[in-house]
N, C-alpha and C positions, 0 to 999 in steps of 0.2 A: 403374507401380512407384514411382516416385519421388514421385507424389501421395500414395500411400499412407504411406511413410515418414515423409512430412511431418506427415500427419495423425496418425501413433503420436507423432512429438516432440512436437505440441500438445498431446496428451492429457496430457504428464507437467508441462505449464508451467501454472500457476494461470490461471483464466479472468480477463481484464481488466475486471474489475467497476469501478463507480463508487468504491466501496470501498477497492479496493485503490489505484487511481490516487490518491484522496486520501490514504491513507497515505503513497506513496511522495512526493507532494508535500509532505507535511506533514516528513517525514523529510529529504528535499532540502534543503527551506528552513532546517529547523535546522541541518543539518550545514555549509552554505554559512554562516551566519550565526555560527556558532561557529567556522568557521574564519577568518573575516573578523575575528572580536573576536580570538582566538587570534593571530593574524597582527600587528595593532594592538597589543595588549600586547606581544609579543616585540618588536616594534620600538621602542615607548617605552623599555621596559626597555634594551633592547641598546644603544639611542643616546641614552639619557636622561645628562645631566651632572650631576644631583644626587645620582648615586650613586657618581660616578666620582670620588676625590679626586685634586687637582692634585698634581704631583710638586714643588712647592716645600712643600706641606703635610706632606711625609715630612721628618722630622728625624731624624738618626741621631748621636748623641754618642758620642765615642771618646776617651779616655784616651790621652795621648801618652805615649812612655816617656821614660825618665831622661835618656837622651842627647840629650834635646833642652831643656837647661837653660841659662839666662841666662849669660851672663859676669860673673864679680866684678868688682864696682865698683873702681875705681883707688884704693888706700888713701891716696895722696899727697893725692889731691883731698878723701877724707874727712876728711885731718887738716887740709886747709887750711878747711874748713868750720867744723870743731871750733874752731880756735884762730884766727880771724881776724885778719890784719895788716892793714894798712892798705895798699893797694896803692897802687903809683904814680898820681900825678896823672893821668898821659897813658896807664894801661892799663884804664881803665873798667870795672874789676872791684873787686867789695868783698867777696871770699871770703876765708876763713881757712883755714889747715890745722892738723891735728892738733898737740896737743903732743908732743915729743920727734920729729916728724920734720920732714924740710928743708921749710922753706917755700918752696916756688915761687912764682914769679911769678906774675901774673894770666895773662897770656898763655898759658904752659904749662898751667894749669889749665884752660883754656878748650879748648885742644889736646886735653887728655886726654878731657874730656866729650864733645868730638865725635868722638873715637876711638870713645868707649865707644857714644855713641848709633848709631853704624855699625853695631857689633857686634852690638846689640840688633836693630836693624831688620832684619839678614841674618838673624838666627836666627827673627824673627817671619813673615819671609818663609818659610824653609824649613819652618816650621811650619804656615801658610796654605795652602802648596801641596801638603804630605802630607795635611792635612785634608780640603781640597777633592777630591783625588783619591780618598780614602776614602770621602768622602759621596757620590762618584760613583758608584763601585763599590756601596755599598749601596744608593744610590736606584735602579740598574738591576736589582739580585739583588730588591729591593721591587717593582719597577714589573712585571718577569714573574711574580713568585710571585703579583700580586695579578691579573696578565691571564689567569693559570693558573686561579686561584679563581674569577674571572668567568666565564669560558667555560664551567666546569664547572657551575656555578649557573644559568646559561642554559641547558645543556643538559639539565639535571635540570628546569628549569622547563619546558621546551619538551615533554620526554617525558612528563611527570607531565600537563600540559595536554591533549596529543593521546590520552593514554590516559583521561583524563577525559571529554574530548569524544567517543571513541568509545563509551563508557558510556553518555554523556546521549543519543548519536545512537539506539543501541539503544532505550534507553527513550522517546525521543521518537516511535519508529517503532510502539512498543508501546502508547504512548498516543493516536496518532494513528490507530490500527487501531479501538481502543474507542470513541474520540471520534467517528470518521466512520461506526462501525456505529451509534451513538447517535443522531446527526444524520439518517442515512438510514434509520431503523427506520419511519418513517411513509410512505417510499417503498417498502419491502417488505410492508406492509402493504396498501398500495394494489395493488400488482400481484397479490397472492395473491387478495385479494378481487373485483379485477376477473376474475381467470382464472375466477372460480365463476360471473360473471355472463354469461347466455346470452340469447336471444329468448323465453326460456320464463320467466325470472326477473327481468326488467327492471325489476321494483318495489324489489328490492334496491338500496342504495346503500353507499357505500365507508363513510360516517359516521365521517371521520378524527376523532380527537380530539387534542387539546394545544394549545400557543399560538396564536395568531393570526399566523402567520406565512406566508412563500410557500406553504409546502408543505401547509398548511390550506386556503389560497386555491386552490391548484391540486386538491385533493380536494373542494372545495365546486364547483368548476367543472365536475369530473367528475361529481359529483352532478347538477349540473342538466342537462350532456349528457344522461345517463341518463334523466333525468326528462322531457327533450323528446323523447328515442328511443321511451320507453314511449309518451307521447301518441301520438307519430306510428305505430308498430306498432300500437296500439289503433286509431286511425284507419283506418290500412289495413284492417285485419280486420273492422272495422264496414264497410268499404266493399268489400271483396271479398263480404262476406257479403250486402249489400243488394242488391249489383248482380248476383249469382248470384242472390238471390229474383225480381229484376225482370225478368232475363232467361228464368228458367224460368216465370216465369207465362204469356209469350204462346205458348212453345213448346209449353205443355202444354194452353194453351187450342187452339192450332192441330192439336196431335194428337187431341184428343179431337171436335174438330169432324170432322176427316176420318176417324176411326174410327166416329163415330155415322153419316156419310154412307155408308160402305161396308158398315156392318152392315145397313143398311135395304135388303132386297131390291126393295121397291116405290119407292125414292124416284125424283122426277119430276126432271125438267129444270131446273125453276124451283126445287127444292130443294137442289138441287146448286148452282146460281149463287148462291143464299141462302148456301150453305156455303163458298164460294170467295169470295165478298165477305167473309164475316165472317174468314177466314183472312188475306184481303189488309189489312184493319184490323187486325188482331194483328200482322202483319208490319211495316206501317207504324211502328206504335208500338214494336217493338222495333228499326226502323230508327231512329227518333228516340232512342230509349235509347243505342244503340251510338254515334250521333253525339255525343250529348252527353257520354258517358263519354270519348270520343277528344278531345273539346273541352275538358275538365277535366283530362284527362292532359296536353294540350299546353300549357295554361296554367301547370299546376304546374310543367313545367320551366323557367319564367321566358323572357326576351327573348332571341333570338340578335342584333335589330338594332332600332334605333329611326328612327321616320320622323316628319316632322311631320303632325299630327293635328287638324283641325277639328272641334271636338265639336259645333258648330251644323251643320255641314252633315252630320255622321254624322246626327244627330239628326233632321233633316228628311227624309233618305232613308230610315229605317227607320222613320219614322210614316208615310211615303207608302207602305211595302211591308209592312208588318204588318198580319195583318186584326183591323180594330177589334170584330168581331160587333156593331154596332151600337151601341158604346158612344162616345160623345164623347171625342175626343183632342183637347186644346186644347195651344195651345204657344206659349211665351214665350222666343224664342231669342235669346242677345245672343253675343258675341265670346267665345270660349273656346278659344283653341291651346294644344296640349301636344304632347308627343312620344311613341311608343310603338308598336305594333303595329296599322296600321289595321284588318286582318281583326279582330282579337282585340276592340279596341276596340268596333268595329261589333257584335260579338256581346253586348258587355256591355250596349250600350244597347237591342239587341234583346230579350234577357233580361229587362230592367228594363221595358220596353213590354209584351211578352207576359205577364209575370206581374202586371202592374197591370190589363191587359183579362181573363185568367183568372181572378183573385180578386177579381171584382167584383160588384156589385147589378145588375139586370136594366136600370136606367135609371141606371147611376152615370156616373161622369165620370172622365178620366184627363189630368192635367196633365205638359206636358214642360218642363223651364227648364234654359237653358246660361247660363254668364256666369262671372264672376270673383268670387270669395267669398272675402276675405281675404287677396287676394293668389294666391288658387289655382283653375286653371280646374276648374270644376265642372259635373256633369249632375245634375241632380234630378228625379225622377218620384214625382208624388202620385197617389195613386187613394183613390174611397171603395170600401166594402166593410164586411165583417163586422167588428165590434171584434175587435181582435187584443190577449189578454193579454199585461202588459208582460213579465211572466217568461217568455214564449215567443218572444221575439223573436229572440233568440241562436240558439235551435234551428232558426230557416227558414234559416240559412247552412248548416246540415249536410247532408250529401248525404242525399238519398232522405226528407228532411222535407217534407211537404204541410202546408199550411192547412185546418182542417177545417171546418166549418159554424159552429162555436161558438166560433171566434177561437183554437181550440188546435189545436196541432200533430197532424197524423192519423196513423194507423200507416201501415207501408210496403204495406199491402196495399188502400190506399184504392181510390177509382175511378179509373179511369184517365184520365177526363175533368180530375181536378185536374192532369194533368201528370206528369211523369216523377221530380217532386222533386229536381231537379239545377239548377233557374233560378239561385237565390241563390247556390249553390254556386260554379257558373261565374262567376257575378259577384264573389265572394270572391276567386275564385282568379285572374282576370284582373286586379283591384286590386292584388293583393299582388304580382305579377309585375309591374306598372308602378309600383310604391310609392305607389299611392293608397291613399285611407281611406275605408272604405266603414260608413255610418252608416244606421242602420234605427231609425226613431221610429216608435211607432203613435201614431195621431190617436183623440182622445176620442169624435169622432163616428162613426169606425170607417175602416178602411183602413189604408194604409201612407205615411210619406215615407221614401224611400230617396234617399240621395246618394252621390256617389261625386266625391270632390275630389283631381284630380290633383295630383302637384307643379310647383310653377311652373317655367317656363321661363327658363331664364338669358339674360341680353340678350346 
């Protein structure tokens, strides 16, 4: 029950596609970058000194009241200045007094001037103290008002910037969705076309258009894979069809021989023995074919392990064991050590020798050579025989291909004495399993020169 409820909840959620994840990634990156930019801008505006006036720059002037007037200058001193009289020699003053006023002596005038200066100084002190207090009060009010305006402006900046960031974040998500959809359009095309490809239409390709980017390279890689799969499927179809035909031929022959023998009421013991011998021959051919098919299938699986293999020793044993049918087999064996499956390498050399003996002339010859060629261990088998057309050489490594009397590839229903048509196919499969290179060169005088070069052994 909980699992069902969980599945129901997931149905309402959008599928976590690559497009959705890319869109969320674009939106998140834009939101983080915008928030960081907003925070940096706010910090610079809030803490910047270029926009904050100093307290000393605020100048407030105010007129003082009439009660703060200077004291009147002493008239006696003014008179002394207007009508100067010569001061006594010991006074040190040269001041004069105005006409009609008593003429004070110089010492009294100095005293009056000093008293007047004291009064003026006191008045200026009172004026300076009052104005400084008024300036400080006005400065405090101005600073408070400035901070209020500054805080209001910063709040407005933050609010409007946040609103703009939210609008741009939504716009970036929408644009990210469109851009991600456009960028992933080739992927959707490949997915839809790949879903329509099966074993029945492997000839179709993705055929992705567009710029030469990573997605185009991926599409071309899938097309190459489909081409290899098509070739492998076609090869398997031909192999199954040919194997079915090759297996059906001896079975049909065996059944026909038995039916003919049973339908003859006057069959003698000798005729029945002859029928049994022919059935046994067909069975042996069928056994060889099945063994060859098993060897080919085992070779195509690859190697499970590797062991040291001496090509000279293997070739010596094969030449000694394989029947030559009266054909001279010459050997020129040198040191050639490699690694691989000893049984499969022996089968490879045996197939080369058997093919060279089977497809030969009555008084022909076969040469087996081993050694190091261009740093690679090599086994090479050359034989005389019919001339092989150069354009037919590649066909010989295909399953159930046989060499006819005129040097061309014979049809599948050729004479059974020519073999089952899997000799060089098995050689090719074993060489591929060992990473070796097979070359087949026709000789102008007739026959073939087949060489298998194994990878060099690391010291």
